[in-house]
TISEZA-676898 format. One record per residue: x, y, z of N, C-alpha, C in turn. Coordinates in steps of 0.02 Angstrom, whole numbers. Atoms other than C-alpha are relative to their C-alpha. Example, Ala and Ser with C-alpha at 12.3 -4.5 7.8 and 13.67 -1.06 7.14 Angstrom:
- 45  -59  0  615  -225  390  45  60  0
- -42  -59  -3  684  -53  357  -39  55  37
***
This chain:
- 66  10  -29  -4312  2562  -4930  3  -58  48
- -6  51  -52  -4330  2460  -4772  -47  -58  -11
- 42  59  2  -4405  2288  -4751  -38  -5  65
- 38  4  -62  -4547  2264  -4626  23  -57  43
- -19  52  -48  -4503  2166  -4470  -60  -14  43
- 62  16  -36  -4654  2076  -4398  16  -24  70
- -10  21  -68  -4665  2056  -4211  -68  -13  32
- 62  16  -34  -4809  1964  -4126  13  2  74
- -10  -8  -71  -4824  2012  -3944  -53  -40  37
- 47  39  -40  -4906  1900  -3813  -48  46  35
- 50  -40  -35  -5065  1964  -3736  15  0  74
- -15  -7  -72  -5032  2030  -3562  -61  -20  40
- 55  18  -45  -5138  1971  -3416  -41  61  14
- 44  -58  -13  -5290  2081  -3382  22  37  61
- -19  -41  -56  -5256  2224  -3266  -44  -14  60
- 38  14  -61  -5309  2199  -3086  -48  56  15
- 43  -58  -13  -5381  2373  -3075  -33  22  -65
- 36  -25  59  -5506  2452  -3192  36  62  -26
- -35  -56  30  -5425  2573  -3314  -45  61  -2
- 35  -64  10  -5473  2756  -3322  26  29  -64
- -23  -22  65  -5461  2800  -3504  -24  71  -13
- 18  -70  16  -5457  2983  -3555  10  7  -75
- -7  1  73  -5491  2975  -3741  -9  69  -30
- 7  -62  38  -5464  3122  -3857  -47  -12  -58
- 44  7  58  -5589  3154  -3995  42  -9  -62
- -35  12  62  -5533  3087  -4164  -31  42  -55
- 26  -35  58  -5551  3174  -4329  -57  -40  -30
- 53  44  24  -5655  3023  -4383  -1  -62  42
- 5  62  -37  -5718  2866  -4298  8  -58  -48
- -9  55  46  -5657  2704  -4378  -66  -35  -12
- 61  36  17  -5800  2622  -4471  6  -72  23
- -3  68  -25  -5839  2459  -4383  -67  -17  30
- 62  23  -29  -5981  2354  -4315  4  1  75
- -6  -5  -72  -5957  2418  -4139  30  66  19
- -27  -62  -25  -5909  2565  -4032  67  -13  33
- -63  9  -35  -5736  2594  -3955  -10  -34  67
- 4  33  -64  -5710  2475  -3811  -53  -54  3
- 55  47  -3  -5859  2365  -3858  22  -72  -8
- -25  68  12  -5747  2214  -3893  20  -35  64
- -28  29  -61  -5701  2184  -3711  -36  -62  23
- 38  56  -25  -5841  2059  -3675  6  -61  -46
- -7  55  47  -5801  1952  -3828  72  -24  -1
- -69  23  8  -5646  1857  -3881  42  58  -27
- -42  -55  23  -5498  1973  -3913  -1  7  -76
- 0  -15  71  -5503  2056  -4083  71  19  -20
- -68  -15  22  -5337  2056  -4175  1  62  -45
- -10  -59  40  -5281  2223  -4245  72  -2  -26
- -67  1  31  -5135  2214  -4367  18  72  -18
- -17  -71  8  -5049  2382  -4361  73  9  -18
- -68  -15  21  -4894  2446  -4451  25  62  35
- -27  -56  -38  -4776  2565  -4364  75  6  -11
- -73  -10  -3  -4603  2643  -4363  24  -31  66
- -25  34  -60  -4493  2550  -4236  -2  43  63
- -3  -45  -57  -4469  2701  -4121  -25  69  -23
- 29  23  -63  -4568  2778  -4043  -65  -40  -9
- 68  26  12  -4726  2710  -4126  -9  -72  23
- 7  71  -20  -4698  2522  -4107  10  -8  75
- -13  4  -72  -4631  2550  -3931  -63  21  39
- 62  -21  -31  -4791  2643  -3885  -53  -55  -8
- 48  54  11  -4895  2504  -3963  15  -61  45
- -19  55  -44  -4798  2375  -3863  -25  13  71
- 26  -17  -66  -4844  2468  -3704  -75  -12  3
- 72  11  2  -5027  2465  -3755  -15  -75  2
- 12  73  2  -5017  2278  -3794  13  -32  68
- -20  32  -63  -4932  2234  -3630  -40  24  60
- 32  -29  -59  -5035  2346  -3516  -74  16  -7
- 68  -24  9  -5201  2397  -3593  -43  -43  -46
- 39  32  53  -5252  2288  -3739  -45  -56  25
- 40  57  -22  -5313  2132  -3649  -64  22  35
- 58  -25  -35  -5429  2228  -3535  -51  31  -48
- 44  -32  50  -5499  2320  -3687  -25  -49  -52
- 26  50  45  -5525  2159  -3784  32  -2  -68
- -35  3  64  -5396  2178  -3922  68  -33  9
- -66  31  2  -5235  2090  -3971  38  31  -59
- -36  -35  52  -5106  2189  -4069  51  -45  -35
- -50  32  43  -5006  2113  -4212  39  58  -31
- -39  -59  19  -4869  2244  -4234  51  -17  -54
- -46  10  55  -4774  2253  -4398  42  64  -8
- -43  -58  3  -4623  2369  -4402  26  13  -71
- -25  -22  65  -4569  2469  -4555  55  51  11
- -57  -46  -6  -4405  2562  -4579  -5  60  -47
- 7  -57  46  -4470  2683  -4711  -71  27  6
- 65  -33  -5  -4620  2797  -4739  -46  -17  -58
- 40  16  59  -4685  2721  -4902  -41  -64  10
- 33  65  -5  -4726  2540  -4863  -61  -2  48
- 58  6  -45  -4844  2568  -4714  -66  20  -32
- 61  -20  34  -4972  2660  -4820  -19  -48  -56
- 14  49  52  -4955  2538  -4964  -30  -63  30
- 25  61  -32  -4983  2392  -4845  -71  11  27
- 67  -15  -24  -5135  2478  -4769  -50  1  -58
- 44  -5  58  -5211  2516  -4939  -15  -69  -30
- 9  66  29  -5186  2336  -4997  -39  -48  45
- 36  43  -46  -5274  2265  -4844  44  -44  42
- -46  40  -41  -5118  2189  -4767  -1  22  73
- 5  -28  -67  -5143  2301  -4615  -71  24  14
- 62  -31  -20  -5294  2358  -4517  9  75  13
- -15  -70  -16  -5210  2523  -4471  75  10  -3
- -72  -14  -9  -5042  2610  -4466  7  61  45
- -14  -53  -48  -4961  2729  -4344  72  22  -9
- -68  -24  13  -4812  2829  -4405  1  71  -28
- -1  -60  42  -4867  2988  -4496  -40  57  30
- 37  -59  -20  -4933  3164  -4474  -44  24  -57
- 50  -21  48  -5070  3258  -4566  29  28  -65
- -26  -24  64  -4964  3355  -4694  26  -56  -45
- -25  56  40  -4880  3193  -4748  -57  -42  -27
- 57  39  21  -5043  3096  -4754  -39  35  -56
- 36  -38  51  -5129  3234  -4853  36  -3  -68
- -39  3  61  -4988  3234  -4981  -3  -70  -31
- 4  69  24  -4994  3044  -4995  -68  -15  -31
- 67  10  27  -5182  3043  -5021  -7  36  -68
- 4  -38  63  -5168  3178  -5156  39  -35  -55
- -43  31  51  -5028  3083  -5245  -24  -69  -20
- 14  70  13  -5090  2905  -5230  -74  -20  6
- 71  14  -2  -5276  2918  -5202  -23  -45  56
- 20  43  -56  -5280  2825  -5037  -66  23  30
- 63  -16  -34  -5450  2817  -4954  9  -17  74
- -18  9  -70  -5394  2839  -4774  -36  51  44
- 22  -45  -52  -5459  2917  -4615  50  -4  57
- -49  -1  -53  -5365  2960  -4457  -30  25  65
- 20  -24  -66  -5382  2993  -4272  35  65  17
- -34  -60  -24  -5323  3141  -4170  73  -16  15
- -71  10  -13  -5138  3167  -4138  13  -34  67
- -20  35  -61  -5058  3052  -4010  63  32  30
- -62  -30  -24  -4885  3130  -3999  33  40  -55
- -41  -39  46  -4763  3250  -4080  73  -18  10
- -73  9  -2  -4581  3215  -4123  31  62  -33
- -26  -62  29  -4497  3385  -4146  55  -14  -52
- -49  6  55  -4397  3401  -4308  61  41  19
- -59  -33  -26  -4217  3448  -4276  59  -3  -48
- -61  -4  39  -4051  3497  -4355  60  -19  44
- -60  23  -36  -3888  3413  -4302  62  14  -41
- -64  -10  34  -3706  3444  -4341  55  -35  40
- -58  31  -32  -3551  3342  -4303  60  47  0
- -55  -47  6  -3444  3495  -4341  -9  63  42
- 14  -66  -30  -3529  3646  -4262  -49  -6  59
- 41  2  -60  -3607  3679  -4093  -62  44  -4
- 57  -45  9  -3728  3813  -4155  -1  26  -71
- 4  -29  67  -3789  3897  -4313  47  59  -8
- -47  -56  3  -3677  4044  -4268  68  -21  -27
- -64  26  23  -3528  3933  -4308  -2  -26  -71
- 7  28  67  -3597  3866  -4472  20  53  -51
- -25  -51  48  -3506  3954  -4617  -49  12  -57
- 38  -14  61  -3585  4037  -4767  16  -54  -52
- -11  51  51  -3607  3915  -4910  2  -71  26
- -1  67  -30  -3622  3767  -4792  -48  -47  -37
- 42  50  32  -3699  3605  -4856  -46  -31  52
- 51  24  -46  -3861  3552  -4772  -38  -58  -30
- 38  59  21  -3939  3379  -4788  -72  8  25
- 69  -10  -18  -4128  3388  -4789  -43  -50  -38
- 43  51  31  -4271  3269  -4830  -27  23  -68
- 31  -15  65  -4340  3258  -5007  -76  -3  4
- 72  1  -12  -4515  3241  -4932  -23  71  14
- 19  -71  -5  -4600  3410  -4957  -33  17  67
- 36  -15  -61  -4710  3396  -4802  46  7  60
- -49  -7  -54  -4557  3379  -4691  55  50  -17
- -52  -47  20  -4436  3484  -4793  -17  71  23
- 19  -67  -21  -4535  3641  -4754  12  10  75
- -15  -4  -72  -4512  3601  -4569  72  21  10
- -70  -18  -6  -4325  3611  -4592  13  72  -20
- -9  -69  22  -4335  3774  -4688  -25  49  53
- 26  -44  -52  -4440  3849  -4549  45  1  62
- -49  0  -55  -4314  3794  -4418  58  46  -17
- -54  -45  22  -4179  3882  -4518  -22  73  4
- 25  -69  -4  -4288  4037  -4530  -5  23  73
- 7  -18  -71  -4325  4034  -4343  67  14  32
- -67  -11  -27  -4137  4029  -4311  38  54  -39
- -31  -57  34  -4104  4179  -4425  44  -18  -59
- -43  21  55  -4025  4079  -4566  -33  10  -69
- 39  -13  61  -4162  4100  -4698  -51  53  16
- 50  -51  -11  -4294  4233  -4723  -55  -6  -53
- 54  -2  47  -4464  4250  -4805  -25  -67  -23
- 23  67  18  -4507  4065  -4804  -77  -2  0
- 73  7  6  -4685  4028  -4864  -18  -74  -3
- 24  70  -2  -4792  3871  -4865  23  -40  -61
- -21  36  61  -4736  3829  -5043  76  4  -12
- -73  -3  7  -4550  3859  -5013  30  -71  0
- -39  62  -2  -4429  3718  -5051  72  18  -19
- -71  -15  10  -4241  3704  -5074  16  17  -72
- -13  -14  71  -4257  3717  -5263  -23  69  -21
- 25  -66  22  -4353  3881  -5269  21  57  47
- -24  -54  -43  -4262  3979  -5133  37  52  -41
- -36  -55  34  -4205  4148  -5195  61  20  41
- -60  -24  -35  -4041  4231  -5149  -20  42  60
- 24  -41  -55  -4141  4349  -5040  -23  -45  58
- 23  46  -53  -4220  4203  -4945  58  -39  30
- -57  39  -21  -4053  4114  -4932  63  43  -3
- -54  -49  4  -3932  4257  -4897  69  -29  15
- -65  28  -17  -3795  4144  -4830  23  -51  -52
- -21  43  55  -3791  4041  -4988  8  -74  18
- -3  70  -18  -3823  3872  -4908  -14  -44  -61
- 14  51  51  -3816  3720  -5023  -39  -56  34
- 42  52  -30  -3946  3586  -4994  7  -65  -39
- -2  67  29  -3932  3400  -5024  -62  -37  24
- 62  35  -18  -4099  3310  -5029  11  -75  0
- -4  73  -3  -4117  3129  -4979  -58  -27  40
- 52  31  -40  -4235  3006  -4899  19  4  74
- -14  -8  -72  -4251  3025  -4709  43  -55  29
- -39  56  -28  -4180  2852  -4673  72  2  -23
- -69  -7  25  -4025  2898  -4775  35  58  35
- -30  -61  -29  -3997  3071  -4700  31  -14  68
- -27  13  -66  -3972  3003  -4525  69  -34  -4
- -65  32  11  -3825  2904  -4596  53  50  -25
- -46  -50  27  -3749  3064  -4667  27  47  53
- -21  -46  -53  -3720  3147  -4499  76  4  6
- -74  1  -6  -3537  3095  -4499  34  9  -68
- -29  -11  66  -3512  3128  -4685  37  67  0
- -37  -64  -2  -3373  3260  -4698  -25  52  -50
- 26  -47  49  -3463  3337  -4846  -63  35  25
- 62  -27  -27  -3616  3376  -4738  16  42  62
- -11  -44  -57  -3612  3523  -4617  -57  -4  51
- 60  2  -43  -3790  3512  -4549  -48  -51  -31
- 48  49  25  -3920  3373  -4564  -65  5  40
- 65  0  -33  -4106  3380  -4527  -24  -73  5
- 18  70  -13  -4166  3218  -4448  -71  -4  27
- 68  12  -24  -4345  3157  -4427  2  -31  70
- 2  20  -70  -4398  3120  -4249  12  -73  14
- -9  71  -15  -4409  2931  -4258  71  -23  -16
- -69  18  16  -4236  2922  -4340  48  30  51
- -39  -26  -55  -4168  3034  -4203  5  -52  55
- 2  50  -53  -4221  2901  -4079  36  -64  -21
- -32  62  24  -4165  2753  -4185  76  6  1
- -73  -10  2  -3991  2829  -4202  30  14  68
- -26  -14  -67  -3977  2859  -4016  17  72  12
- -12  -72  -8  -3977  3048  -4037  -51  29  49
- 47  -35  -43  -4067  3175  -3929  -8  71  -25
- 11  -69  21  -4147  3340  -3972  37  49  45
- -39  -42  -44  -4050  3408  -3824  67  19  -31
- -64  -12  34  -3896  3399  -3937  -8  34  -68
- 13  -32  65  -3978  3480  -4088  22  73  0
- -18  -72  4  -3920  3650  -4150  -61  41  -21
- 62  -34  16  -4098  3691  -4204  -58  -49  5
- 58  44  -10  -4269  3619  -4160  -64  40  -9
- 62  -36  13  -4445  3664  -4211  -41  9  64
- 43  -14  -57  -4570  3738  -4089  -55  -52  5
- 53  49  -11  -4700  3623  -4012  -68  34  2
- 64  -35  -5  -4835  3752  -3978  -29  15  -70
- 32  -9  64  -4958  3755  -4123  27  -45  -55
- -31  45  49  -4862  3615  -4208  -53  -45  -33
- 51  39  34  -4970  3530  -4342  23  -71  -17
- -29  64  22  -4861  3374  -4353  -10  -56  51
- 15  55  -46  -4942  3263  -4222  -10  -65  -38
- 7  66  30  -4930  3078  -4265  -63  -34  24
- 64  29  -18  -5091  2979  -4267  -11  -68  -33
- 20  64  28  -5175  2813  -4306  -39  13  -64
- 33  -7  65  -5234  2792  -4487  -31  -67  -19
- 34  61  22  -5358  2666  -4558  -36  14  -67
- 38  -8  62  -5452  2636  -4721  -71  23  15
- 69  -23  -10  -5621  2718  -4743  -49  -58  1
- 45  58  0  -5697  2545  -4771  16  -49  57
- -19  43  -56  -5626  2476  -4608  -61  -32  33
- 54  34  -35  -5737  2345  -4525  24  -33  64
- -28  31  -61  -5624  2294  -4381  -14  46  59
- 17  -43  -56  -5699  2362  -4218  59  13  47
- -58  -9  -42  -5530  2342  -4133  40  62  -17
- -37  -60  20  -5461  2490  -4231  -24  60  42
- 27  -54  -41  -5577  2610  -4139  24  -6  72
- -24  11  -69  -5527  2531  -3974  73  20  7
- -71  -19  -2  -5342  2551  -4014  8  76  -2
- -5  -73  3  -5367  2734  -4061  -17  30  68
- 19  -25  -66  -5453  2762  -3894  57  -12  51
- -53  15  -47  -5313  2676  -3798  61  45  -11
- -57  -43  15  -5180  2780  -3886  -8  69  30
- 13  -65  -29  -5263  2934  -3813  -13  -3  76
- 11  9  -72  -5272  2866  -3636  53  37  41
- -49  -32  -45  -5186  2947  -3488  60  -45  11
- -55  48  -9  -5084  2788  -3468  53  7  -54
- -47  -8  56  -5006  2811  -3640  36  67  5
- -32  -66  -8  -4974  2997  -3611  54  -3  53
- -49  6  -54  -4886  2955  -3448  60  -41  -21
- -55  43  25  -4784  2818  -3532  46  40  -45
- -41  -40  45  -4725  2939  -3666  44  49  40
- -39  -48  -40  -4671  3069  -3538  55  -35  39
- -49  36  -41  -4581  2940  -3431  55  -30  -43
- -48  34  43  -4495  2854  -3578  46  50  -36
- -39  -52  36  -4437  3015  -3666  -4  65  39
- 6  -60  -42  -4419  3143  -3525  35  61  -27
- -36  -59  26  -4302  3254  -3625  -40  36  -54
- 42  -35  49  -4443  3299  -3746  10  -22  -71
- -7  26  69  -4392  3195  -3898  -67  -23  -27
- 69  18  17  -4572  3132  -3898  -45  34  50
- 44  -39  -45  -4712  3240  -3827  -72  -21  -12
- 70  21  10  -4889  3176  -3798  -45  59  -19
- 46  -51  22  -5032  3271  -3877  15  24  -70
- -10  -28  67  -5049  3369  -4038  -29  70  -4
***
């Protein structure tokens, strides 16, 4: 489990030109004593937000350096290397918001731990992908191959669907997992090794692993590219857009402002320019 790395970023000078923000509608509006953008005339409001280092923290840094001052907020970005601590820190009040997860994961976490969270609309998608240091395509992968896949159910199903889309599995349903696959669903007799996402990316060069499914932010952290993947999930209709999350009792008006900025045209353009190969795609 990773340790959070706190990074305070200096507030950038206000933009010379007035921004044109194109905000997407959120699933819910952060509860606060003010509307999005209403903090600009007052002293900057600090928003402490937890995020995965890449791409989430990098996107937040762009907001801090280019958009935050004009909007009247100051971001205190805390980086986390795992998927457990950001929600725990938000629930305990250590954070005002976090930005690292998608709806299926959040829904599972709320059901398991009882978090009282709300979220905005999707900001970006990181396609889930399969990599191999041994084989250039699934056609080369032998029967009985060993596949490393996340132990997180909300992401594991993504890997199974990628395998199905590439003709390796069949009859995958919403409740399928590597433990309940039948011989009919897994005709090539693949063996699956479950592990935490941050561990799987380290198994890519393990000689015992033939194929490894890697979460999008770890693809970027490891310097990989989906262009080199042997299988990647479709983006159209993808329900795994990453979004900003906050507590239902949030009273920080800067959270609403941050959610608005994350849906601005400036952020969408930054994502496209920074990850032109499609490793990160704006929208949801």
